[in-house]
N, C-alpha and C positions, 0 to 999 in steps of 0.2 A: 740726176744724182745730186744729193745734198752737199753743198760746199761747207767745209769746216774751216772756221776762221782761227788761225793761229796768231798769237801775239808776235809782233815784230821783234827781231833780235835786239837785245840791249846793246846800245851803241855808244853811250856817253862815257868817255874816259874820265871826265870830271866826276860823274856819279860814282863810278867804280872807285876812284881814288879817295873820295870823301868817305864812302862806306868802309874802305880799308882803314882810314885814319880813325874813324869812330870805333871800330872793333879793336884796333890796336890800343886805343885809349882805355877801353873796357878791360882788355886782357891785362894791361898794366895795373889797373885798379885791383882786379881780383888776385893777381899775383902778390901784390903788397898786402891785400886783405888776408890771404892765406899765410903769408910770412908772419904776420902779427899773431895769428892763431897758433902757428907752430912754435913761436918763441914763448907763448904762454906756458907751454909745458916746462920749459927751462926755468922760467920765473917761479912756477909752482915748486919745482924740485928744490930750488935754492932758497925758497921763502922770500923772494924779492918782491914784497907786496906793494911797496910804493912804486917801483918800476912797472909792475904789472898793471896797477891802476892807471898810471900815466899812459901806458901803451893802449889800454882799452879806451881811454878818452880820445887819444889821437886818432884811433881807427875810425871813430864816428865821423871825422871830417875828411876821411880819404875820398869818399865818393864825390863830394862837391868840388874838391881840389882837382880831381881827374876830369870832371865835366868841364870845369873852367879852363883847364889846360887845353882840352880838345877844342872848345869853342874858340879860344885864342888862336890856335893853329889854323882853324878854318877861316876865321875872319882875316888873318894875315895873308892867307894863300889865295883867297877868292874874293872877287868883287860881287856885289849883289846882282849885277847884270848877268853874271854867268850862271846864277842859280835860278833858272827858270822852273816853272811848275813841272815841266817834263823831266828835268834833271832830278827834282825831288822825288818824283814817282819812281824813276829808274834807280835812284839811290836806295830806296827801301827794298826794291827787288834784288839788287846786288847784295844787300846786307843779309836778306833772307837766305840767299844761296851760300853765303859765307858761314852761316850758322849750321850748316849741315855737318853733323858729327861733333858739334861743339858741346862741351860738358855743362855749360851754364847758359843755355840759350834764353831762358826767361829773364835772367838778370841782364844779359846783353841787349835784349829788346827794350828793357826799361832804361838802360843807359842811353840807347839810341834816342828814345823819347826825350830824355833830359837834355841832351845836346841840342836836338832840334827845337825844343821849346825855349831854349835860351837864344835861339837865332830867329825863329819865326814869330810873328805876331799871333796871338791866340786865335784869330779868325781863320788861321791855316791849320788848326789842330783838327784834322779829320783823317778818315781812314786811309786816304791815298798817301799821306805823308808820314804818319806815325802809327805805332802799334796800339790802336784803341783796344783791340783784343789780341791775345797771344796767337802767334802764327805757328811757331815751331813747338812740336810736342816735347814734353819732358818725360814721357813714359819710357821706361826700359832703357835709359841711357847707360851704356856700359862704363864701368870704372876700370882702372888699371887692375890687372890680375893680382898683383901683390898688395893692393890697397882696396879691398872690397868695402862697400858701404857698411856692411855688418858681417860679423863672424858668427858661425853656428857651432854650438857645442852639444854633445849628446851624453847627458848624465847616466843614461842606462848602460853605457859601455864601460865606463871606468868609475862611476860613482859621482854623486853630486859634489862632494868635497873636492875631488880632483878637478872636476870641470870648473868649479868656482876659482880654484887656485890658478888654473890656466888662464881664465878670463882676466884676472888681476895682473898676472905676470906678463901676459902678452902685451900690455901697455908699456912695458919696459921703462918704468919710472926709475930714474937714476937717483934714488934716495932710499935708504933702508926702512923697512917696516919695523915697528916696535915688536910685534908678535903676529905675523901674518897667519900662521896656522890657527892661533886662538881666534882671531877675527873671522877667518873663514868658517870656523866651526859655529860661530855665533850667527853669521849670515846664513849658513846652511840650515840651522835650526829655525830661523825666522822664515826662510823660503819654504821649508817643509810645512810650516803652519799655513802659509799662504796657499800652497798647492793643495793642502788638505790630504785626505786619505783616498783620493780617487786613484784607481788603478792606472798605471802608466801605459799610454797608448804607444804603438810602434813608432810613431813619429815624434815622440816626446823629445823636445829640444829646447835650448836656450839661445836666443838671438841677442847679440850685443853690438851696438854701434861701434865701429872701429876706432873712432876718435873720442877721447875724453872731452867733457864739457867743463871748461874752466871759467870761474867767476870768483872775484874777490880772493878769499883764502882757501877755496875749495875746488876739488876736481870731482866730477860725477861720472860714474859708469851708468849708462842708460841701456836698458835691455828689457826683454820680456820672455817669460816661459810659455811654451806652447805644448799643450797636451790634448790631443784630439782636436776638437773644434773650439777649445777654450784657450784664451790668452790671459796671461798674468803679468801686467807691466810691473817693473820694479826699477828703482834707482838706488845706487850705493854711493854715498858721499865719501870721499877720501880727504882726510885732513892731516895737518901736522899736530903732534902733541907738543907739550912745552919743551921737550928735549930735541925738537926738530925731526923726530921720526914720524913715519906715516902710520895712520890708523884707518881702518874702515869704521866709520862713525855710526852708521845705522843702515836700515833698509827702508826706503819709501815705497809703499805699495798701495796705500789708500789713494783713491782717485783725487780727492780734494787736496791732499798733500802734494801730489805730483802737479796738479793744476796750479797751485800757489807757487811752486818752485819755478814754473814757467810763466809767472804772472806779468801783466803789463806794468806792474809797479816795481819791477826789478831791473837791474842793469843787464845789458846784453851779454850772452855767453860768448866765449871765444872757442870756436870749434873748427878744426881743420877739415874742410869738406871739399872734395874734388867735384862731387855732384850734389849740390845743395838740395835739389828737388827730391832726391832719394832720401835724404835725411828728413825732409819735411814729411814725406810720405810715411816713413817709419814712425815719426813722432805723432802723426795723426792717428795711428793705431793705438797709441797710448792716451791721446787727448782728442777723442773723436768729436767733441763739442767745441773745440777751439778752432776758430777759422784759420785758414792757411796764412792769411795776412799777419796774424799775431805770431804765428810760429816763425815765419820768415823774419819778423822784426826781432823777436827774442834771440834769434841766432845772429843778430848784428847786421842783418840785411834789411835795414829799416826802409830804404828806398823801394825795395821790392814789396815790402809790407804796405807802404803807402799806395803803390800801384794797385795791388790786389784789393786793398780796402776800398779804394775809389771805385773799382769795378763792381764790388759787392754793393756799395752804396747806390750806384746808378741802377743796378738790377732791382734793389729794394724799392727805389723811387718809382721804377716802372710798374711794379706790381703792388703798389700801395696807393691810397687815396687821401690819407689824412694830411693835415697842413702843419707847416712849421709854425711854432709859437714860442713865446717867451718862456724860458724854463721856470718851473716852480721854485719857490724858495726866496730868501731875502736877496734883493737885487744889489749887485756889487757896485762900488764906486768906480772901478777901473775897467771891468769887463761887462759887455752886454752878452748874455748867454741865452741861446735859443736851442730848441730841440724839435725833432719830429717824434711824436709820442710812440710810434710803432718801431722806432730805430733806437738801439741801446747806446747812443752816443749823444754828446752835447757839442754845440758849435760856439766858440768863444771869440768875440771881436773886441779889440782894444778900442776904447772910446777916444774921441778926439780931445776931450777935456775932462778934468778930474776936480770935483769940488773939494774944498778943505775938509779934513786936514791932509789929504793926499798931496804929496809933493814929488811928482815923478813925471816921466815923459814916455812916449811910446817906445823910443829907442831903449830906454832903461828897462822897460818891462820885457821887451824882446830879449834883452841880455839875460834877464832872470830866467826866462823860459829856456834859453840856450844853456844856461848854467845847469839847470835840472836835466836837460837832455844829455849833457856830458858827464853828469855826476853819478855816483853810486846812489840809486834810489832806495836801496835796502828794503824794498817791499812796502814803502810808506809814502812814495810820491808817484802820482800817476804820470805815465808817459803821454806825450802829446804828439799829434800829427799836425805839421804845419803846412798850410797850403796857400798859394797865391792865385788870384783871378779865378775863383770858383763860381761857376754859373749855376744858378738855381732857377727853376720855373717860377715865375712871379705869381702865378695863380695858386701856388701851393703855400704862399706866405699869408698869414693873417694880416689884416689892415693894421692892427695894433703893432705887430712886429715891424712892418715896413715903416710905420711912423717912428718907432723907437730907434731904428737904424738911421733914419734921416735926421733925427734930432741929436743923437749921441755920437754917430760915426759917419757923417755925410761924406768925409774925404775918402772913405773906403767903399762907398757904394756907387754903382754905375748901372744905369738901365740900358738894355740893349734889346729892343723888340719886346718879346714876351719873356725875357729873362732879366733877372737881377744879378749883377756881378758883384761879388765881395772880393776886394783886392787882397785882403790878407785875413786869415783866421786860423784858429787852432781847433782841432777836433780831439775830444777826450772821451774815454769810457764814462758812461753815465753812472752816477752813484746817488744814494739817498743822502742829502746833507745831514750831518750828524745832529744838528739842532732839531731837524724834523724827526729824525730817528728817536731822539730822547723825548721829544714832546709826544710822539705817537705812543711810545712805550709807557709814558706816565699816564696818558689818557686811557690806555688799555689796562692800567693797573699791573704792569709787568715789571716789577722791580728788578728781576734777574736780567732783563734786557737793558735796563738803565745801568746796572752795575757793569754788565759786559761792555756797553758803549764807553763808559768812563775808564775802565781798565784798558781797553784797546786804545782809547785816546791818549792816555798817559804813556802806554807802551810805544805808540807811534812817535810821540815827541822824543822819548828817550832813544829810540833807534835812529831818529833823525839827528839827534845830538851826537850819537856815536859816529855818524857819517859827516860830522862837522857842519851841520845845517841848523840854523836857528830860524824857525818859521816866521818870526816877526809878528804877524797878526794871528794870535792863537785862538780866536773866537771859534766856537763850534761850527759856525756856518761855513768856515773855510776848510772843513774836513768832511769827507764822505765815507759812507759805509758800503762796502762791496757786497755782492750776493753771498760771499763766503763769511760775512760778518766781520771783516777786517776794516779797521779805520785807516783811511789814506788821506794825506794832505794834498790839496789841489789848487791852492791860491798862492801864486808865487811872486806877486809884485813887491813883497816886503821881505823876502828871505835874505839872510846874510850868512856868511860863514861864522861859526861859533868863535873862531879865532879872531874875528874882527870886532867882536862885541866886548864891551866892558861891563861886567856884572857887578852891581853895587848894592849895598844896603842903604836904605834911606837914613840919612844922618838924623840924630835926635835934634828936636827943636831946642833952641837956646833960651827961648822965653815963651810966655803964654801967647804973645802976639803972633809969633811964627807958628806955633802949634795950631792956632785957630785960623790961620790964613788960608784963603781959598786957592791961592797960587803957591807953587813950590818956593820954599825959602832957600833952596840950595841950587847950585848950578847943575845943568843937565847937558852933557855932551851929545853929539849926533849919534854915537854908537852906545850910549849908556843904556843899560837894561836893569830894572829893579824887580827881581822875581817876586818879592813879597806883595807887589801890587797886582799880580795876576789874579788873585782870589777875588778882587773887587769886580772883575769883569766875568769871571768864570763860575763863581760859586754862590750866586744869588738864590738858586734852588736848593732847598734843604736836603732833598734826597741826593742830588748830584754832589753837594758838599760832603755829605756823609761818606759816599763811596770814594770820592776824590781823596779825602783826608785819610781814608783807610788804606788806599793803595799807592797814592802818588803825592803825599804831603811834601816829599823832598823837592818837588818841582817849584815850591814856593820859597826855597832857600837859595841864597847866593852861593853857599858852599857846594851845592850839587852842581850848578852850572860852571862855577869857576874850577871845580875839581875836574870836570870833564874837559874843559878847555885846556887845562894844564896837561892832561894826559895826551891830548892831540898835539900840543906844542912840543911835548917830549918825544914825539914820533911813534906813539903807540897806536896801532890800528886795531880797533875793537872787533870782536867776533859778533856778527849778527847772523843768526842761523835762520835759513829759510824754511825751517820745519820745527815742530814742537820739541822742546827740550826733553820731555818725558819719554820720547822714543829713542833717544840716543843710548848706545850700548853702555856708555860710562854711567848712565843713570839707571841701569837695569840690574836687578839682583838675580835675575835668571834669564834664560834665553827664550822664554815663551813670548808670544806676541802680546803686547799690552792692549787693553781695550781701547779702541779708538775713541777719542773725544769728538763727538759730533759737532761740526761747525754750527753756529747760530745763523740761520738764514733770515733774510728780510721777510720772507713769506710767513715766518713764525709769528709776526705781529698780527696776522689775520687768522692763522690756522691753529695756533695753540689753544 
């Protein structure tokens, strides 16, 4: 008779207690995370925009604070001698048992990893001690009966208008609508256009996530219509009008518009989610091409996004054979940038030294990237994933790349067997540098793309200004073009707050000697900016100059910059819409669906 080997009973009280401490630390974190999301509703109702922005920034730091609290507790309670390998193995098994019935098991596993990786040396990062792969399933986690993940409405029963009104009123916003019936009628007409003239199937329904999505000055209803085997995603933004009353601003139904709303270039949403995996699953039906890592991140769960991204990266590495190489484009003075051609991201390493005229330090650069992480990115700054001690297979690096790393960043490079370890780096979505986009468009004779690139470039700067960000180095090489044709800023080492800048006109020369001088004849402070000089660096190309002066000549004037600065100092928070102005109800003369303006894709350079 065959003997079956059963694992011995878990016997370590220390392992159990540590597991309990870690899970308590996570539960505290997620409780505070949800509280911030819940208070976002009150901030929206009262129009407390400054408080809402501050709360969103503070929430980003919650995770690291709770991890450090947990690490401190464990280091104070236990000596290294007590934490044997056997204790660590039992610790993980105890933790898995505690996650039975947990509402956020995948997040709790990531929290466990973060705590352990703060205590253990990286040589111990293996399956026995941490969650290299998820262990607890997130499928079909039950929510509280009174708080389902999404609600279902049946328009065939009482009519679409009534169903839509119930959807809005069920959120119980404590602020009056200017004219809800009027707005509902407009939404109804728009949705009827979306659904088309197809006969309604017996299961025709509308599913809407139970929590609103809050960001900046907007709240968003996220749902989808289902008719037979067809699904129709839609999102309805709710805004305040100038009288402080609520309005339904538009309906987003175009896939590209919805994708841009959830872009990696925007601030994280605040959403009250008991079961976040269920929200991610629902959103994936709206955004099937967006990886789960990005959806978790845009929901404010950026650590989980990092975990999933890294798992996806390892899987891609396993099933690819190309080599990491220096990224194409003009090489920067501050960052060494490399990429894997088959992978849609770039890896950025801060150099050990910076040639003139750069005057900065690694610590200052990291502060700039942290500023962007915590700031409202208004769709114009790329989010970054920050990692420490990342191991790469050495044989996948080109010799040129290894040489560049050893020359420019030797303090961050370590070799360990057949691996190269980079102690600190940023990972960012890959884009086509704007200077290359414009050059390719000119070589292809496509003036429309040149104009599009310059219009988007100016719009990006103006929206950054609205968010109190001065890019610093405004050269085209520091901006990228996404696959949706949007221009995004991604070089952060010289950014400043607009309110810290002093915008000046160049004073007139007092005599011919000053006028002919190669050096400035006037004093220049550290934060002085002379907008009229921008054209010298940006407008050398005649076609670019033509389109720039046609659309964004005001960027060359002190009055533009100083005026925007004064509005910020006066406490005005600008409206930056994450969707086109022409689809807003207030800009429509009727309720029919406007013709969608197709985005300009990078592929058009080759396919037009």
